[in-house]
Backbone bond lengths (Angstrom), bond angles and torsions (degrees), N, CA, C in turn:
res aa  C-N    CA-C-N  psi(-1)  N-CA   C-N-CA  omega(-1)  CA-C   N-CA-C  phi
1 M - - - 1.465 - - 1.519 109.45 -
2 T 1.317 117.17 127.52 1.471 121.77 -176.98 1.512 110.09 -81.20
3 P 1.429 116.65 126.84 1.468 119.55 -179.35 1.512 110.59 -69.66
4 E 1.322 114.35 145.36 1.453 119.08 178.84 1.529 110.05 -77.31
5 P 1.342 117.92 143.05 1.477 120.51 178.68 1.515 110.34 -64.57
6 T 1.321 115.14 147.18 1.467 120.45 179.28 1.519 109.31 -109.84
7 E 1.328 115.89 168.28 1.460 120.88 -178.77 1.527 111.70 -71.28
8 S 1.337 118.11 -15.58 1.456 121.01 -177.60 1.518 112.32 -86.25
9 S 1.372 117.42 7.89 1.456 119.04 -179.25 1.518 112.31 -66.40
10 S 1.323 119.46 -20.32 1.470 122.82 174.72 1.514 108.75 -109.20
11 S 1.370 116.28 141.98 1.461 120.83 -176.18 1.513 110.84 -73.15
12 P 1.332 117.85 135.74 1.461 121.32 176.97 1.518 112.19 -69.18
13 A 1.344 117.55 -7.79 1.458 120.17 179.36 1.518 111.76 -76.28
14 F 1.341 117.71 -17.97 1.463 121.72 -175.76 1.528 112.22 -106.45
15 N 1.303 113.83 142.20 1.456 120.04 169.63 1.529 108.46 -90.27
16 P 1.314 118.17 161.86 1.474 120.22 -179.35 1.531 113.95 -55.47
17 D 1.335 117.39 -29.83 1.470 119.50 -178.10 1.522 112.69 -84.41
18 G 1.311 117.47 3.98 1.464 121.17 179.14 1.516 114.43 92.71
19 S 1.320 116.70 -4.78 1.466 118.95 177.07 1.524 109.57 -81.54
20 F 1.333 114.67 162.05 1.457 119.15 179.40 1.523 109.80 -83.70
21 S 1.302 115.55 144.14 1.454 120.03 176.16 1.522 109.60 -78.26
22 D 1.310 116.63 162.45 1.467 120.35 178.81 1.521 110.24 -60.16
23 G 1.321 114.45 134.83 1.469 119.78 178.96 1.503 113.46 67.82
24 W 1.327 116.36 26.81 1.476 119.69 -175.69 1.526 114.67 -60.94
25 P 1.337 120.74 -30.20 1.476 117.63 179.10 1.519 112.91 -59.81
26 G 1.349 116.84 -26.89 1.457 118.89 179.79 1.508 113.08 -63.14
27 A 1.351 116.67 -24.35 1.461 120.07 179.89 1.522 112.52 -74.81
28 L 1.341 117.27 -10.78 1.467 120.94 -178.57 1.515 112.48 -83.05
29 G 1.326 117.53 -11.77 1.454 119.97 178.68 1.526 112.64 99.19
30 D 1.331 115.20 174.71 1.465 122.09 -176.15 1.524 113.10 -62.03
31 E 1.300 117.26 -25.96 1.468 121.07 -177.64 1.527 111.81 -57.32
32 F 1.340 116.71 -31.67 1.460 120.84 -175.95 1.528 112.62 -108.61
33 A 1.330 116.53 9.44 1.465 120.50 -176.00 1.531 111.84 -59.10
34 S 1.321 117.42 -40.45 1.469 120.28 -177.58 1.519 112.79 -70.94
35 H 1.337 116.73 -13.07 1.464 120.96 -179.67 1.524 112.36 -107.61
36 A 1.335 116.31 12.10 1.459 120.20 -174.70 1.520 112.63 -58.71
37 A 1.352 117.10 -42.92 1.465 119.92 -177.60 1.526 111.15 -63.51
38 Q 1.333 115.82 -41.16 1.466 120.04 -179.85 1.530 111.19 -68.33
39 L 1.332 116.01 -43.89 1.465 119.85 -178.47 1.521 111.76 -67.11
40 S 1.325 117.03 -29.18 1.469 120.84 -177.67 1.525 112.20 -66.62
41 T 1.369 117.08 -15.50 1.478 118.91 178.04 1.527 111.03 -68.95
42 F 1.344 117.34 -18.12 1.464 120.71 177.89 1.534 108.68 -89.54
43 K 1.320 115.31 126.91 1.459 120.53 -175.77 1.537 113.52 -99.43
44 D 1.340 115.65 -17.55 1.468 117.82 179.44 1.514 109.58 -153.80
45 V 1.328 115.59 172.34 1.466 121.71 -178.75 1.518 110.60 -63.34
46 K 1.307 117.58 -35.13 1.457 121.16 -178.68 1.524 111.18 -60.93
47 G 1.338 116.13 -45.07 1.461 119.47 179.02 1.509 112.18 -64.03
48 L 1.337 116.23 -40.37 1.461 120.38 179.17 1.521 110.99 -65.70
49 A 1.340 116.14 -42.17 1.460 120.25 179.40 1.528 110.85 -65.46
50 K 1.324 115.97 -40.50 1.462 120.66 179.57 1.525 110.77 -61.73
51 S 1.316 115.97 -43.75 1.461 120.64 179.04 1.522 111.11 -63.87
52 Y 1.322 116.13 -41.83 1.463 120.25 -179.73 1.517 111.24 -63.79
53 L 1.341 116.85 -47.23 1.458 120.43 -179.37 1.528 111.34 -65.21
54 H 1.323 116.54 -37.30 1.476 120.07 178.11 1.516 110.70 -64.60
55 L 1.320 115.99 -41.90 1.465 120.25 179.83 1.515 110.95 -65.66
56 R 1.352 117.09 -41.32 1.466 120.82 179.02 1.516 111.06 -64.73
57 A 1.322 117.46 -36.21 1.460 121.20 -175.67 1.523 113.31 -82.50
58 H 1.295 115.93 -36.34 1.469 118.44 -172.07 1.520 114.27 -123.67
59 G 1.290 119.00 -16.86 1.447 120.45 -174.10 1.525 108.77 72.68
60 P 1.320 117.70 -174.61 1.461 119.89 179.49 1.536 110.26 -67.87
61 A 1.307 117.03 116.13 1.461 121.59 -177.60 1.518 110.57 -95.84
62 Y 1.322 115.41 137.75 1.466 119.60 177.42 1.525 108.89 -65.84
63 P 1.330 118.47 128.53 1.468 121.27 -176.17 1.529 112.08 -63.52
64 D 1.341 116.36 126.94 1.456 119.66 174.73 1.526 108.72 -98.01
65 E 1.331 116.42 -170.05 1.455 120.08 -176.51 1.527 112.35 -65.59
66 Q 1.324 116.75 -24.44 1.463 120.28 -178.88 1.534 112.74 -91.83
67 A 1.334 117.32 0.84 1.464 120.62 -176.86 1.523 110.43 -65.78
68 S 1.309 115.66 139.04 1.461 120.95 177.60 1.521 109.64 -80.27
69 D 1.311 115.09 165.80 1.465 119.31 177.19 1.519 110.93 -59.04
70 E 1.335 115.61 -34.83 1.461 120.08 179.05 1.517 111.03 -66.40
71 D 1.345 116.58 -41.41 1.468 120.55 178.36 1.527 110.75 -63.98
72 I 1.333 115.79 -42.06 1.467 120.34 -179.32 1.520 110.33 -64.97
73 A 1.342 116.27 -44.35 1.465 120.39 -179.90 1.518 111.08 -62.37
74 R 1.334 116.76 -40.45 1.455 121.17 179.84 1.533 110.51 -64.26
75 F 1.336 115.86 -46.54 1.469 119.61 -179.04 1.521 110.63 -62.74
76 R 1.325 116.41 -44.32 1.462 119.48 -177.86 1.519 111.78 -64.20
77 T 1.293 116.62 -35.04 1.464 119.81 177.92 1.526 110.64 -66.23
78 L 1.337 116.07 -46.05 1.461 120.24 -179.65 1.528 111.75 -68.28
79 A 1.343 116.35 -36.08 1.475 120.48 -176.84 1.521 113.17 -87.86
80 R 1.328 116.97 -1.32 1.470 122.21 179.55 1.521 111.27 61.66
81 V 1.325 115.02 48.17 1.457 121.32 175.15 1.529 108.11 -90.17
82 P 1.326 118.89 125.92 1.469 120.76 -178.37 1.534 111.64 -61.79
83 E 1.324 114.77 152.35 1.452 119.29 177.81 1.523 111.65 -72.71
84 E 1.349 117.19 -24.92 1.458 121.52 179.76 1.530 109.65 -115.40
85 G 1.322 114.63 140.75 1.458 119.36 179.04 1.513 112.26 -92.18
86 T 1.337 116.94 64.67 1.462 122.15 179.53 1.524 109.64 -123.60
87 A 1.327 114.87 159.04 1.472 119.61 179.08 1.526 110.43 -60.96
88 E 1.319 116.71 -38.60 1.464 120.43 179.73 1.524 111.25 -65.23
89 A 1.345 117.04 -43.83 1.463 120.45 -179.22 1.519 111.19 -64.58
90 Y 1.334 116.54 -32.72 1.462 120.73 -179.71 1.530 112.41 -85.68
91 G 1.318 116.88 -4.35 1.458 119.82 178.29 1.508 113.47 69.72
92 L 1.340 117.33 31.07 1.462 120.61 -179.65 1.528 110.13 -76.72
93 T 1.324 116.21 138.38 1.458 121.68 179.21 1.522 109.05 -89.77
94 I 1.323 116.54 109.43 1.457 121.70 -179.57 1.524 109.03 -95.24
95 P 1.339 119.32 128.80 1.468 121.50 179.68 1.527 111.38 -54.87
96 E 1.324 116.26 144.45 1.465 120.84 -177.28 1.526 111.91 -61.98
97 N 1.327 117.34 -33.33 1.461 120.49 -177.61 1.529 112.47 -92.53
98 A 1.327 117.52 15.78 1.463 120.41 -178.51 1.531 110.20 -68.42
99 S 1.321 115.80 139.53 1.460 121.05 177.69 1.524 109.76 -78.60
100 D 1.327 116.13 170.59 1.462 120.11 177.81 1.527 110.50 -61.25
101 A 1.344 115.92 -35.61 1.466 120.06 178.88 1.528 110.92 -65.22
102 D 1.349 116.05 -40.63 1.465 119.78 178.70 1.531 110.91 -66.31
103 K 1.335 116.32 -40.74 1.468 120.24 178.99 1.530 110.32 -62.77
104 A 1.338 116.20 -36.72 1.463 119.87 178.91 1.525 110.90 -65.05
105 I 1.343 116.44 -32.98 1.466 120.20 178.31 1.532 110.34 -66.22
106 Y 1.334 116.23 -41.11 1.467 119.88 178.21 1.531 110.46 -61.19
107 D 1.333 116.65 -42.50 1.469 120.02 178.98 1.528 110.93 -65.82
108 K 1.320 115.55 -37.41 1.470 119.42 179.32 1.526 110.55 -64.99
109 M 1.332 116.91 -41.19 1.461 120.42 178.25 1.522 110.83 -65.34
110 A 1.344 116.28 -40.23 1.466 120.14 179.79 1.526 110.76 -64.80
111 A 1.335 116.60 -40.10 1.466 120.29 179.01 1.522 110.76 -63.60
112 L 1.329 116.30 -39.42 1.461 120.53 178.85 1.526 110.73 -67.50
113 A 1.340 116.53 -39.37 1.466 120.85 178.69 1.524 110.57 -63.75
114 Q 1.338 116.46 -42.23 1.456 120.05 -179.62 1.523 111.35 -67.66
115 K 1.318 116.46 -35.91 1.465 120.60 178.48 1.519 111.38 -61.73
116 H 1.328 116.05 -34.80 1.465 120.88 -178.57 1.532 112.35 -100.03
117 H 1.322 116.51 16.30 1.469 122.74 171.76 1.533 112.89 62.42
118 L 1.333 117.92 38.17 1.467 120.16 179.53 1.528 110.61 -82.82
119 P 1.325 117.85 135.22 1.470 121.40 179.73 1.523 111.54 -63.27
120 A 1.322 116.31 145.85 1.460 121.12 -177.58 1.534 113.27 -64.92
121 P 1.358 119.40 -50.02 1.474 118.79 -176.27 1.530 112.90 -59.72
122 G 1.329 116.12 -45.02 1.465 119.19 -177.55 1.511 112.22 -67.69
123 F 1.331 116.71 -42.00 1.461 119.65 -178.65 1.520 110.93 -67.27
124 A 1.339 117.31 -41.06 1.465 120.59 178.40 1.526 110.72 -61.57
125 A 1.339 116.52 -41.07 1.474 120.52 178.82 1.525 110.64 -65.49
126 L 1.327 116.88 -38.79 1.461 121.14 179.50 1.520 111.02 -64.30
127 V 1.333 117.13 -45.48 1.466 121.39 179.85 1.529 110.40 -63.63
128 E 1.322 116.63 -41.64 1.466 120.68 -179.69 1.533 111.12 -64.12
129 E 1.334 116.32 -42.24 1.461 120.17 179.98 1.524 110.84 -67.02
130 Y 1.330 116.44 -40.07 1.467 120.33 179.41 1.532 110.37 -64.78
131 S 1.338 117.01 -41.11 1.461 120.68 178.40 1.526 110.72 -62.84
132 A 1.333 116.26 -40.13 1.468 120.42 178.92 1.529 110.94 -64.23
133 M 1.332 116.58 -40.38 1.473 119.41 179.18 1.523 110.71 -65.77
134 Q 1.330 116.68 -38.30 1.461 120.09 177.91 1.525 110.88 -63.05
135 Q 1.328 116.65 -43.50 1.456 120.78 179.27 1.528 111.11 -63.26
136 E 1.329 116.08 -38.71 1.467 119.72 177.82 1.524 111.07 -64.17
137 Q 1.332 116.59 -39.90 1.455 120.47 179.40 1.529 111.05 -65.92
138 V 1.333 115.87 -41.75 1.460 119.72 178.90 1.517 110.39 -64.01
139 Q 1.349 116.79 -44.22 1.459 120.78 -179.62 1.525 110.97 -65.04
140 A 1.331 116.85 -38.81 1.465 120.44 178.20 1.522 110.49 -63.04
141 Y 1.330 116.27 -39.47 1.472 120.49 178.55 1.527 110.48 -65.59
142 L 1.344 116.63 -43.91 1.467 119.88 179.73 1.525 111.10 -64.45
143 D 1.340 116.84 -39.55 1.466 120.40 177.96 1.524 110.80 -64.02
144 Q 1.335 116.32 -40.76 1.461 120.39 179.53 1.529 110.60 -64.74
145 Q 1.343 115.67 -40.35 1.466 120.18 178.51 1.520 110.72 -64.69
146 Q 1.322 116.34 -39.34 1.459 120.30 179.98 1.521 111.11 -67.18
147 R 1.327 116.70 -40.29 1.464 119.76 177.87 1.532 110.85 -63.95
148 A 1.318 115.40 -42.34 1.468 119.71 179.69 1.525 110.59 -63.30
149 F 1.330 116.76 -38.66 1.463 120.38 179.31 1.532 110.58 -65.43
150 R 1.343 116.23 -45.10 1.472 119.05 -179.83 1.521 111.25 -62.43
151 E 1.339 116.51 -39.79 1.461 119.63 179.01 1.526 110.87 -64.80
152 A 1.340 116.32 -41.95 1.461 120.14 178.81 1.522 110.73 -65.88
153 Q 1.340 115.99 -38.05 1.466 120.23 179.00 1.526 110.66 -65.85
154 D 1.316 117.48 -44.00 1.467 120.84 178.29 1.525 111.10 -62.76
155 D 1.327 115.95 -38.93 1.454 120.08 178.78 1.529 110.79 -64.95
156 L 1.332 116.04 -39.23 1.471 120.16 179.09 1.518 110.96 -67.10
157 I 1.325 116.15 -39.67 1.468 120.54 177.84 1.531 110.44 -61.28
158 A 1.321 115.83 -44.46 1.466 119.73 179.23 1.528 111.40 -65.80
159 H 1.326 116.68 -32.79 1.474 121.40 -178.45 1.530 111.66 -74.03
160 W 1.340 116.96 -42.97 1.460 120.44 -177.16 1.531 112.51 -87.54
161 R 1.326 116.26 -22.69 1.461 122.49 177.68 1.534 111.63 50.62
162 G 1.345 117.22 -121.14 1.460 120.79 -175.55 1.517 114.41 -67.45
163 D 1.329 117.08 -14.98 1.471 120.27 -179.88 1.523 112.44 -92.30
164 F 1.324 116.19 6.72 1.460 118.70 -173.15 1.529 112.63 -57.82
165 E 1.323 118.08 -51.50 1.458 121.47 -175.91 1.527 111.44 -63.06
166 S 1.321 117.10 -47.07 1.469 120.14 -178.01 1.529 110.67 -66.50
167 N 1.340 116.81 -37.70 1.462 119.43 179.18 1.531 111.11 -66.38
168 C 1.330 115.89 -39.15 1.471 119.48 177.71 1.520 110.74 -62.44
169 S 1.331 116.28 -39.12 1.459 119.96 178.36 1.523 110.39 -64.35
170 T 1.331 116.43 -39.96 1.455 120.60 178.53 1.531 110.99 -63.64
171 V 1.312 115.47 -42.22 1.472 119.96 179.83 1.517 110.44 -62.90
172 R 1.339 116.96 -44.54 1.464 119.67 179.85 1.524 111.07 -61.85
173 H 1.343 115.12 -44.48 1.463 119.81 -179.37 1.532 110.75 -63.90
174 Y 1.293 117.08 -44.48 1.465 121.13 -177.94 1.536 110.28 -66.30
175 T 1.330 116.46 -40.42 1.457 120.80 179.41 1.527 111.17 -63.58
176 E 1.331 115.75 -42.00 1.464 119.45 179.91 1.522 111.21 -66.63
177 R 1.340 117.36 -37.64 1.467 120.37 178.33 1.515 110.44 -64.68
178 L 1.333 117.49 -41.41 1.462 120.55 178.53 1.524 110.96 -65.15
179 A 1.331 115.81 -39.73 1.461 119.77 -179.93 1.525 110.61 -64.33
180 L 1.332 116.70 -45.05 1.459 120.40 179.82 1.525 110.98 -64.23
181 S 1.321 116.59 -38.60 1.466 120.19 178.68 1.528 111.19 -64.29
182 A 1.338 115.89 -31.82 1.467 120.68 -179.24 1.528 112.12 -88.42
183 G 1.354 116.55 -0.59 1.453 119.54 -179.62 1.511 113.73 76.72
184 V 1.335 116.61 23.54 1.462 121.59 179.41 1.525 109.01 -104.66
185 S 1.323 116.04 136.87 1.457 120.08 -179.53 1.521 110.39 -66.85
186 V 1.326 116.18 134.64 1.468 120.13 178.69 1.524 110.54 -71.24
187 E 1.343 117.05 -13.06 1.462 120.64 177.63 1.526 111.97 -83.82
188 D 1.311 116.79 -6.30 1.466 120.93 178.77 1.529 108.95 -59.76
189 P 1.343 118.71 126.39 1.470 120.98 -179.35 1.528 112.85 -55.25
190 A 1.328 116.76 -31.33 1.460 119.67 -179.84 1.524 110.73 -66.09
191 I 1.328 117.57 -36.53 1.459 121.41 178.72 1.522 110.17 -68.27
192 Q 1.335 115.69 -42.56 1.455 119.64 178.10 1.532 111.23 -63.25
193 S 1.316 116.10 -38.56 1.458 120.57 179.00 1.522 110.84 -65.30
194 L 1.329 116.45 -40.42 1.467 120.25 178.61 1.527 110.81 -61.36
195 A 1.316 116.28 -46.57 1.460 120.52 -176.87 1.525 111.68 -61.53
196 N 1.343 117.01 -28.03 1.470 121.06 -179.18 1.522 113.46 -95.53
197 N 1.337 116.65 3.28 1.459 120.49 -179.78 1.534 109.36 -84.88
198 P 1.349 118.03 121.23 1.473 120.11 -177.11 1.533 113.73 -56.61
199 A 1.319 117.79 -41.62 1.468 120.18 -179.30 1.522 110.67 -64.89
200 F 1.341 116.88 -43.73 1.457 121.01 179.14 1.528 110.15 -65.06
201 A 1.340 116.36 -38.57 1.468 120.47 179.91 1.525 110.74 -60.85
202 R 1.321 116.58 -41.92 1.468 119.65 178.31 1.525 110.82 -62.71
203 M 1.318 115.94 -42.90 1.467 118.95 -179.07 1.523 111.25 -64.77
204 M 1.341 117.52 -40.52 1.454 120.32 -179.95 1.529 111.58 -64.62
205 M 1.314 116.01 -36.79 1.462 118.36 177.98 1.526 111.11 -67.58
206 E 1.335 116.11 -36.15 1.463 119.28 176.59 1.522 111.02 -66.93
207 V 1.341 116.36 -37.49 1.464 119.97 176.24 1.522 109.97 -62.35
208 A 1.343 115.39 -42.27 1.458 119.68 179.49 1.524 111.09 -61.65
209 K 1.319 116.35 -39.13 1.464 120.24 179.55 1.527 111.11 -68.85
210 L 1.323 116.11 -42.29 1.459 120.05 -177.73 1.522 112.54 -67.12
211 T 1.330 116.46 -36.03 1.468 118.86 179.61 1.516 111.39 -75.22
212 S 1.347 115.72 -27.15 1.465 121.21 179.04 1.520 111.66 53.78
213 E 1.327 117.15 37.46 1.451 121.68 179.72 1.523 109.42 -106.05
214 D 1.292 116.56 123.26 1.456 120.23 -179.36 1.519 112.04 -60.82
215 R 1.346 116.58 -28.55 1.457 118.06 -175.38 1.523 113.32 -70.37
216 V 1.353 117.18 -10.80 1.461 116.87 177.52 1.524 111.33 -88.65
217 R 1.327 116.43 -7.80 1.454 118.59 175.21 1.516 109.46 -74.21
218 A 1.302 116.21 156.44 1.462 120.00 -176.87 1.512 110.34 -64.80
219 P 1.337 118.81 127.72 1.465 121.80 177.53 1.524 110.07 -74.38
220 G 1.310 116.28 174.34 1.450 120.30 179.31 1.510 111.76 -56.68
221 G 1.319 116.12 134.83 1.456 120.28 -179.31 1.509 113.02 99.88
222 F 1.347 117.89 -20.86 1.457 120.44 179.12 1.519 111.16 -90.54
223 G 1.333 117.18 -33.63 1.449 119.80 -176.36 1.520 111.84 -88.06
224 D 1.330 115.43 -174.52 1.462 121.22 178.34 1.522 107.06 -86.19
225 L 1.337 117.45 114.51 1.455 122.00 -175.83 1.524 112.60 -82.78
226 R 1.327 117.47 -4.00 1.466 119.65 179.04 1.521 110.27 -75.57
227 S 1.321 115.54 149.09 1.463 119.54 174.92 1.522 108.56 -72.62
228 P 1.333 118.85 159.23 1.468 120.79 177.94 1.522 112.59 -53.59
229 R 1.340 117.32 -39.22 1.465 120.07 -179.98 1.533 110.65 -65.05
230 Q 1.352 115.79 -42.86 1.464 119.14 178.72 1.531 111.28 -63.50
231 Q 1.326 116.40 -40.68 1.457 119.86 178.48 1.526 110.63 -59.67
232 A 1.336 116.05 -48.31 1.462 120.66 -178.02 1.530 111.13 -63.06
233 E 1.333 116.89 -42.77 1.464 120.19 -178.38 1.532 111.53 -64.21
234 E 1.347 116.55 -41.79 1.463 119.59 -178.51 1.524 111.63 -69.80
235 I 1.322 116.46 -32.99 1.460 119.45 177.44 1.522 110.34 -68.52
236 M 1.325 116.35 -47.92 1.464 120.42 -176.91 1.536 111.82 -67.11
237 S 1.324 116.60 -27.67 1.462 119.34 179.19 1.528 111.57 -83.69
238 G 1.338 116.11 -12.24 1.458 120.06 -179.88 1.512 113.79 91.94
239 R 1.367 117.71 -0.23 1.463 120.12 -177.16 1.527 112.46 -78.92
240 D 1.327 117.65 -22.58 1.459 120.40 -179.10 1.533 109.21 -66.80
241 P 1.365 117.35 125.75 1.467 120.18 -174.96 1.520 114.28 -69.77
242 V 1.329 117.08 -21.07 1.468 120.37 -177.18 1.521 111.81 -95.79
243 W 1.342 115.65 -47.97 1.460 120.10 -172.11 1.522 114.70 -106.01
244 G 1.340 116.26 -18.72 1.463 119.55 -173.01 1.514 114.99 -54.33
245 E 1.311 116.74 -53.06 1.469 120.98 -177.09 1.521 111.18 -64.38
246 R 1.332 116.72 -40.82 1.459 119.81 -179.38 1.536 111.09 -65.79
247 Y 1.353 116.29 -39.46 1.464 119.64 179.56 1.520 110.78 -65.47
248 R 1.325 116.56 -43.94 1.464 120.70 -178.66 1.521 111.66 -66.03
249 A 1.359 115.16 -24.13 1.466 119.32 179.02 1.523 111.78 -87.19
250 G 1.342 116.73 -0.25 1.454 119.99 177.74 1.514 114.29 83.88
251 D 1.351 117.29 21.42 1.458 120.82 -179.28 1.529 109.96 -64.86
252 R 1.331 116.01 130.22 1.467 120.34 -176.32 1.522 111.85 -63.40
253 G 1.342 116.27 -42.51 1.456 119.70 179.77 1.515 111.98 -60.11
254 A 1.342 116.46 -39.45 1.457 120.39 179.36 1.522 110.73 -68.36
255 M 1.319 116.61 -38.63 1.472 120.86 177.43 1.527 110.54 -60.06
256 E 1.332 115.79 -45.41 1.463 119.98 -179.26 1.522 110.39 -66.58
257 H 1.336 116.33 -35.52 1.462 120.84 178.53 1.524 110.63 -62.35
258 V 1.320 116.94 -45.80 1.473 121.48 179.13 1.531 110.30 -64.30
259 S 1.332 115.40 -41.16 1.469 119.97 -179.72 1.531 110.11 -60.38
260 A 1.347 115.90 -42.29 1.476 119.77 -179.96 1.524 110.94 -65.48
261 I 1.334 117.49 -37.48 1.457 120.81 178.31 1.519 111.33 -66.10
262 L 1.342 116.26 -42.27 1.466 120.73 -178.15 1.531 111.19 -65.80
263 Q 1.310 117.70 -27.82 1.463 120.74 177.44 1.530 111.06 -64.22
264 K 1.341 115.68 -28.00 1.460 119.18 178.45 1.520 111.65 -75.92
265 V 1.327 115.49 -22.61 1.469 119.46 -178.87 1.526 110.76 -73.77
266 R 1.326 114.58 -34.75 1.472 119.35 -175.56 1.526 111.18 -71.50
């Protein structure tokens, strides 16, 4: 027995002229519910067929200057390009200590990425990798500067030998006097950095020698008040806060420093 045709033989998603009815994606069931907004951009079967054939023939094409809004929307959906060109929409990781200016740069980069239809996952990974490389470069520079400072400091210690502590006191005193004369606070970090710079310390000692003025020498309380014998004993016992540990570890510079001090005892 042949079944009689029912009224449901035609889909309610279609109008008689072949166009889609309003809200037609809902007729496809829950499986397509999450794609309803995207599917609603198609108004008839012809548009849907055209999109399908284009995708089969060319795949997702990067939008050129002649691309329609529909082409751009389709590409961005497939390429996972955010609808907003912001750092948050692109999932960019902004450092916690970033300034407002730095945050604005992240937003500017995100806006540029969105303008050129760049996918969110790839762009976020690129920005993160670039930030990591920058941090590595900065750290490498700081490490190099620290190594150079230690080498210069060791060289100065070897050059001044037993006079190292007293000369450092003279440099600090002379630097502070110059700062006060210039109206600069001695608490300024830049002044403190200068006084601890080996190259600057050498120059200040040369200035002190050239002026031949006793008043530029460290006054009482600035220099090391210990006798040479006391200095040597405290270093060799490890009690000296500057040289003790290095001497006990067999550091050559510390050994030479103690030797120079002991020569003054004889």
